[in-house]
DRENDOZA-358887 format. One record per atom (N, C-alpha, C): atom name; x, y, z. Coordinates in steps of 0.2 Angstrom, whole numbers, plus 5000, padded with zeros to 4 digits. Example, Ala and Ser with C-alpha at 12.3 -4.5 7.8 and 13.67 -1.06 7.14 Angstrom:
! residues 2
N_5066_4972_5039
CA_5062_4978_5039
C_5066_4984_5039
N_5064_4989_5035
CA_5068_4995_5036
C_5064_5000_5039
! end
This chain:
! residues 75
N_5055_4995_4993
CA_5053_4992_4987
C_5060_4991_4983
N_5060_4985_4979
CA_5066_4983_4975
C_5063_4984_4968
N_5067_4989_4964
CA_5065_4989_4957
C_5068_4984_4953
N_5064_4982_4948
CA_5066_4976_4943
C_5064_4979_4936
N_5069_4979_4932
CA_5068_4982_4925
C_5071_4978_4920
N_5068_4979_4914
CA_5070_4975_4908
C_5076_4979_4905
N_5081_4976_4903
CA_5087_4979_4900
C_5086_4980_4892
N_5081_4977_4889
CA_5079_4978_4882
C_5074_4983_4881
N_5068_4983_4885
CA_5063_4987_4885
C_5062_4992_4891
N_5064_4998_4890
CA_5064_5003_4896
C_5058_5004_4900
N_5052_5003_4896
CA_5046_5004_4899
C_5043_4998_4903
N_5047_4993_4903
CA_5045_4987_4907
C_5049_4987_4913
N_5045_4988_4919
CA_5048_4988_4925
C_5043_4986_4931
N_5045_4984_4936
CA_5041_4982_4942
C_5044_4983_4948
N_5041_4983_4954
CA_5044_4984_4960
C_5042_4978_4965
N_5046_4975_4969
CA_5045_4970_4973
C_5045_4972_4980
N_5040_4971_4984
CA_5040_4973_4991
C_5039_4966_4996
N_5043_4965_5001
CA_5042_4960_5005
C_5040_4962_5012
N_5035_4960_5015
CA_5033_4962_5022
C_5032_4956_5026
N_5033_4957_5033
CA_5034_4951_5037
C_5027_4949_5040
N_5021_4950_5036
CA_5015_4949_5038
C_5010_4948_5032
N_5004_4946_5033
CA_5000_4945_5027
C_4995_4951_5026
N_4996_4957_5029
CA_4992_4962_5028
C_4994_4967_5024
N_4992_4967_5017
CA_4994_4972_5012
C_4989_4972_5007
N_4990_4977_5003
CA_4985_4978_4997
C_4988_4981_4991
N_4986_4980_4985
CA_4988_4983_4979
C_4982_4987_4977
N_4983_4993_4975
CA_4977_4997_4973
C_4974_4995_4966
N_4968_4996_4966
CA_4965_4995_4959
C_4966_5001_4954
N_4963_5000_4949
CA_4964_5006_4944
C_4961_5012_4946
N_4956_5012_4951
CA_4953_5018_4954
C_4957_5020_4960
N_4962_5017_4962
CA_4966_5019_4968
C_4963_5016_4974
N_4958_5012_4974
CA_4955_5009_4980
C_4959_5003_4982
N_4958_5002_4989
CA_4962_4996_4992
C_4958_4994_4998
N_4959_4987_5000
CA_4955_4984_5005
C_4960_4980_5009
N_4961_4980_5015
CA_4965_4975_5019
C_4960_4971_5023
N_4960_4965_5021
CA_4955_4960_5025
C_4958_4957_5031
N_4953_4955_5035
CA_4955_4951_5041
C_4960_4954_5046
N_4961_4961_5046
CA_4965_4964_5050
C_4963_4964_5057
N_4966_4961_5062
CA_4964_4960_5069
C_4963_4967_5072
N_4959_4968_5077
CA_4958_4975_5080
C_4965_4977_5083
N_4966_4983_5083
CA_4972_4986_5086
C_4974_4993_5083
N_4980_4995_5085
CA_4983_5001_5082
C_4988_5000_5077
N_4987_5003_5071
CA_4992_5002_5066
C_4994_5008_5062
N_5000_5008_5059
CA_5002_5013_5055
C_5001_5010_5048
N_4997_5013_5044
CA_4996_5011_5037
C_5001_5015_5032
N_5004_5012_5028
CA_5009_5015_5024
C_5007_5014_5016
N_5007_5020_5013
CA_5006_5019_5005
C_5012_5021_5002
N_5014_5018_4997
CA_5020_5019_4993
C_5018_5020_4985
N_5022_5025_4983
CA_5021_5027_4975
C_5028_5027_4972
N_5029_5024_4966
CA_5035_5024_4963
C_5038_5031_4962
N_5034_5036_4961
CA_5036_5043_4959
C_5035_5048_4965
N_5030_5047_4969
CA_5028_5052_4975
C_5030_5049_4982
N_5033_5043_4982
CA_5036_5041_4989
C_5031_5038_4993
N_5032_5039_5000
CA_5029_5035_5005
C_5024_5040_5009
N_5019_5038_5011
CA_5014_5042_5016
C_5012_5037_5021
N_5011_5039_5027
CA_5009_5035_5033
C_5003_5038_5036
N_4999_5034_5039
CA_4993_5036_5043
C_4992_5031_5049
N_4991_5034_5055
CA_4989_5030_5060
C_4982_5028_5060
N_4980_5022_5062
CA_4973_5021_5062
C_4972_5015_5068
N_4966_5016_5071
CA_4964_5011_5076
C_4958_5007_5073
N_4959_5001_5073
CA_4954_4996_5070
C_4950_4993_5076
N_4944_4995_5078
CA_4940_4992_5083
C_4938_4985_5081
N_4936_4981_5085
CA_4933_4974_5083
C_4926_4975_5080
N_4925_4971_5074
CA_4919_4971_5070
C_4917_4978_5067
N_4922_4981_5065
CA_4921_4988_5062
C_4926_4989_5057
N_4924_4992_5051
CA_4928_4994_5046
C_4930_5001_5047
N_4937_5003_5045
CA_4939_5010_5046
C_4941_5012_5038
N_4940_5018_5037
CA_4942_5021_5030
C_4948_5025_5031
N_4953_5024_5027
CA_4959_5028_5027
C_4960_5030_5019
N_4962_5037_5019
CA_4963_5040_5012
C_4970_5043_5011
N_4973_5041_5006
CA_4979_5044_5005
C_4979_5049_4998
N_4982_5055_4998
CA_4981_5059_4992
C_4988_5061_4990
N_4990_5060_4984
CA_4996_5062_4981
C_4995_5067_4976
N_4999_5072_4975
CA_4998_5077_4970
C_5004_5077_4966
N_5003_5079_4960
CA_5009_5079_4955
C_5008_5077_4948
! end
């Protein structure tokens, strides 16, 4: 992730992430996310948080079935 900040207002900041595929999600205010149209297969799902870092989980997505993945950060 590439941090971008305002030199005038220190509370104004953002992060830019570029991935080589269309499969990503940004969480809602409740922390929920959904990655749509993911083809069946084995994947490593990565969650990133600006203060708590990266977590990864492996998941197998079968054809015509949704899978649930949960990440928990404490702090």
